[in-house]
N, C-alpha and C positions, 0 to 999 in steps of 0.2 A: 551368540548372536541366534541361538535356537527359536527361541520364543520368539523375538523381532522376525525372522523369518517367517515362521507360524503365523503372525499378525499381519506381513506384508503379505501372503499368501492367500491366506483368508480373505483379506479387502480386495486384491484380484478380483476374484470368486464370483465377489457379490456386486462388485461396481467395475463391470467389464467394458461398459462401454464411456467411461470417466478419466480420460487420461494424464488431464489434466491433476487432477484430483489424486489419480495414482502416483504419479510424476512428484507429487508434495510430499507425501505418505512415505514411499521408499525413502527422498534424500534427509528427512528429518528423521525417521528411525531408527535407521542405518547408522547415523553421527551419534546417536543416543547412546550406544552399545557401551560404552562406558558404565555408564549408570545404570540402565537395566542390565549390564551383569554383576554389580555389584549389590542390588539388591532385586534376584529375579524370581526370590520366592517369595515375599511380599506382593511384587508387580501381580506375577503370575495368581497369587491367591485373590487379590484384589481386582482380578482382569481391569488393570488401568489402561494395556495398550490398546485391548479390544474396545474399551468404554470411549478413550480418546481418540480413535478414527473413526467414531459412529456420532451423528448428529444428534443432538437432544431433539431437535426435532426440525423437521425441515417443509415449507409452505410453501405450496405452488398455488398461483389461484389465474382469473379469467381478470382483463382490464381492458373492457371497453371503453373507446371514446369517439369522440365527430371532429371530423377534422374541419376548417372554415367553408369549406362544399357541401356540406351537409349529410357527407358520406362520414358512415360509421365503420371503424376499424377495430378488430380485439388484436392484444398484445398478452403474453403471458408474464405473469408476476412473481417472484420469487425472493424467502428472505428464510435464509438455512441459519438457524440459533444452534452454533457447535456445543460450546463449553460455557457454562456460566459457575464453574468453582470458585472463578476468584471476583466475578464481580458481575453486573447484570450484564448481556449481551452488547459486544459494540462492535461497529463498520461500519461500513459503507454502504451505499445503494448504485449501482452500476447502470445508466441506461445506455445500451449498444445493443447493435443488431445481432450481433454473435455472441449476445448472453445466452446460458443455459445454465442447467442444475451442475454440470461437472464446474462451469466456474466461479458458481456461487461457493461452492466446497469446496473448492481449493482454497478460494481467497478465506473463506472464515475458517478455515485449519489453521493456515500461516497468521490470521489473527489473532488466532489464541493465541499464539506462544508472542505472536510481536508486542500486543497489549499486557504478558506478563512482564516483558524486559522491562515494560515504561516502570514498571511497580505502582501502576494504580490501577485501583480495584476493576477492573474491567476484563470481562468475559469478551470469548469470538464466536462473531457474527457478521452475516454479508447479506446482499439481497440486492434485486433490480429489476429489469425488464430488456425484452429483446425491441423494446421502441428504443427508432432511432432518432435521436433530437434535430437531428442535421436537416438543413433544412426545413426546419417546422414554423411555423408564426408563434409569437408570445401565447394569442389564446388558446390555440392546440395544444402547445407545453403543459400550459394551465389546466386543463380539460383531461389531458393525461393524468397530469399530477392529481387533482383531484379522485379521480374514479380508482387511480392505484391506493389513494392512503383510504379509498372508502374500505378498501380490503385491507388494507397492512393494520390503522388504526386499533383491529382488536389483537393485537399481537405485539404492541407494545409499550412503551411508556417509562419514566425517568426510573423508577426499579426495578423493570424488565428487560428492555429493551432499547436500545440509542444511538438508531442509525444518524448517518451523518452522508454528505457528498462522496461522490466517486467520479468517473471517468462520464461524461456525461449528465451530472451531479451538479450543481453549482449553486451559489447563492439564489438565483433566480427559484428552482425549480423547489430545492430546500424552503424558500417564502410561499410557495404555493401549496406546497407538502403539509409545513404549518398550519396555513391558515385553513385548511380543509380539517386537519389532525384538531381544530380547536372549535370548530366549528360544529363537527360531531361529539365531541368529549363535552363539552360544552366547559370548560375549562381551561384557565392560561397555564399548561402544565410545557412551560418551555424550555426544560430539561428534557423533554423526548426526543428531538433533533439537536444537533448538533452544526457547526456551519451554517447559524443564523446570521441574518443581517445584523448590524448593532445597531438600530433604532429596537431591536424587541430580541434582547440578551445576546448576541452572538460575542463574539471575543476579538481584539483586538492580534494582528497576527496568523489570526488563523491561516485565510488564505495562503500566505506566503508560509506555512508551520512546516509544511513534509519536504521543501528544498532548504528552506531556515535549518532544519532538524539533520539532515541528510548532508550538509555543509559542515556543521557541527561534529557529526562521529568524523567525518573524516579529517578535521583537524584534530583529532585524538587518535587516531590512527598514524598520520603523519606524525603526530609531538614523539610518538613510543620511535621514529627513525631519527629524531632528530630535527625535521622537517617542517616546511610549512605550505598553506596552499598560495601565498606571494611567487609570482615569478611561473606558478603550472601553467600549463594549457588542458584544457578539458572539452573531450567531446560530450556532448548533451545529444540525446533523443524527446521527442514531442517537444512542445509548444507553451502546452495548457500551464494550469497555477504549479505543478510540481516542477517542470521545469522554471516556469519564469520566477518562482524563488530561489531555486537552484541559482540559477543567473544571474540574479539581484545580487546575494550572499556573497557568491563566487568573486562576484567585480568589486563588492567591497573589502574584500579582502586581499584585494591584488591581485588575482587569479585572472585567467581569460578563456573563454568561453569561445569555442571554433565554429561549432556543429549546432545548429539543430534539425530535427526532421517531422517529418507529417507522410498520411499517406503517401502521398504522389514524387516524395523522395526528401534529400537533404541538402540543406544549404552549408557552405565552407566559406565562414565569416574570418581572416584573417588575423583581419584588426578588433575583433574581439565585438563580442555581444556583450553593449554598457551602454550605462545611462538610456538616451531615445530607444534606443534599439528594444532595450530590457522592457522598454513602458510601450510599446508597439506592438510588442506578444500580443498583451494583453487585449490589445484591437484586435490581432488577429481570432482570437479566439471567440471572442464576443462576434466576430463578423459571422460565424456559423459557418462558412465555407472551409474551415478544414484542409485548409491547403499551406505550405510552408513554402512555398513558390511566392506568394506575395511578398515574404521579407525579401528574397531577393531582388524582387523587382520594384521595391520601396530603396533598399539599398547598395545596389548595385552589386554584390556579391554573385559568389559562383553555386549555381543550384544543378544536382544531381537528380536526375527525375530515373523512379522506380527502383532508388537503392539505400542502404542503412551506410551511416560512418562508420560502423565496425571493423575494423581491419580494412579501412579504405583511406582512414585517414589517422596519421599517429599523433596522438597527444599523451599527457604524463598521465592524466587520469578519464577513465572512460566511465561515464555517469549516465545508465539507460533509465530513462525519467515514462516513458511510454504507455507498454503492457507487456503481458508473458510471454515470453519466450519470442525475444527478439535478436537473441543471442544464439545463433545456433551453432553446432563442429566446426563447420568450416569457415565461420566467423571467427572463433575461436584459434582456430587455427592461424589462421590470418594476421589475427592479434599480437599474437605468440611470436612471429614471422618479424613485424614490426617491431618487435621489442617495448610494447605496452605494459609497463609496470602493475598497473592498480585497476583494479574493477571497483567500482563502489555502487554495489546494487542502489537502485532507487524505488523502481516498481516492481510490483508484485510479481516474483519468480521469472524474472528475465533474461535467465540465463537455463538453456537444458541440461540435464544431468550430463548428459553426455561432455556436453562443453564444459560446464562448471568443471568435472573432473579432469578434463585437458586442460584446465587452465592452470589449475591448482597442483596438476600434474607437473607444470612446465613453469613453477617459480611465478605465477603472478598470483597477487595478492588479491582474495577477494572476501569485501564486505559485504555480506548479505541483504536482503532487502528486507528482512525482518528486523533486523537492526537499525539497519540507514533510514528506511524511510519510517521510521516510530513517530515521526516527529509530529506527523498529521494526528495521529490516534492521540497521544501524549495530549497535542494542543486542544485536539476536541475534550480532552478528560478534564481538563484546565476551564475549558467554558461550561465544564458541568459542576466543577467545581463552584465558579464563579453564580452561575442558575441557581444549585442551592442555598448557596449565602444572600440571595439578589445583591450582589456586587460588581461593579464593574471594573477591574483593572487596568494601569496602564503598559503600556505598548512595551515599556523598557521590563516590565515585573513579570511580562507572561513571557517575553523574551530571555531574562534574565532565567525562569523555570526550566521556558522548552531546554536550553544551553545546558543547564544543570543535568536534567535529566536522559540527554544527550551521553554527556560523561558518564552518567550511574550505569547507563547500561552496557558503555563501554569496559568500565571498571567490572559487572556484573560477569562481563565473558572470559575477559582476563581471570578473576576468581575463580571460574569455572574449571578453566584450561590449567589453572595452578594447581588445584583441589586434586585435578586427575592425571596431574605429571605431565599437560600434553605441550606439545610445541603450540607457536601461535596461527593458531587455524581458528578463524574468525567465524566459521559457518559453522563448524561442531560446537563451536562457544557459545554459541546463541542460542542454537539449539539445547544443547544441555545446562544453560542456565533456563532459558523458556521452562523447557519441562520440568526442571526441580520445580519450582513453585505450584503451577498446575499438579502436578503428582500429587506434592505433598497436601493442598486443599483437599483434592479427590480423597485420598485414604483418610484426612480428619476427618470427612462429613460423611461416609463410609458407604456403600454399596446401595446408590435408590438409580 
């Protein structure tokens, strides 16, 4: 651990005001200690860990735009290109008022390992802006996206960096971004963005992919225990595309989703979120109100204001689908007291390190987000393949490949654990498997 601790401490000294980035650095590096200890001489000589924690490139730019009243505003845009050892930088764009460089770096670092696990040739990157799309008109969002792409275009390309959507960036925003990119470069490079509409190179299943993939990964975890999704209850947070896809697939497979959440609180629907209720989640997102209370009003279920479901509602599986660090140590303690057996992380880094350690120490099986939510970027990779071949695959074909990728991720994790004689620790296994591919590629390509 000496080498690992040296790198962690040096990273903390260099990035003292970036707690989320430091959180993921510490979580990943400490869990790959078996691999580092076996290969420390080679890793030290080639400064693999030092290079791994330093982004290739950090791009920050201003984004001026005009609202519907003719008033100008200026936001900050970001693109962090973290590591391209195994392929072009790949990762979403997030438009949210609290986005900053710390957010972008932690997400891009996580993306590097997540993309490695998919076995597709994609490096790690992330971008976005502190622009808040909530309450904005379509015209305002279009003007912002056009201004954002006017700078971003020079840093991306189908073989360089391929952004996608993330929180606050859906099909509408991707369309505006692509239209501006196409206008500036004068070429129809539809492989430059993923999450596109079906009419101009998008892929079927992409909106559902993260939620579907998370459910398929959970199937593999449960299968190992001789169990299935059928008959189990699920607590979900959020109500956007990720939670929608998860609720849809869980319902199809016989499970029951009993909670959703938003900034205003959470709903408890003991009858289950299924059928028309799943469809209504799309209406909630499109409304731009960002209120989960609307669901309770429509379907007459319980709404709890200003709270999260974690530790307050008993279920067989917890699946956070909203944002980072939504499960804190106090939540973890309540989860253990309730007897929640499985945490299937869908959003990026939803659990603090302290909460994660407590859950694992008390027997909760944690499936980490970099494995669980890889279905979204995996399907983006499949969209890139379709664009490269000028092809359009059926929904069944995309879904079949997605399911195969998620099964392969679980196999990679168990293989990595077996190779080090470790017990079934999905957090460590995901980091070890993701690290091996990236480190091998970095070693093969030399120090640059």
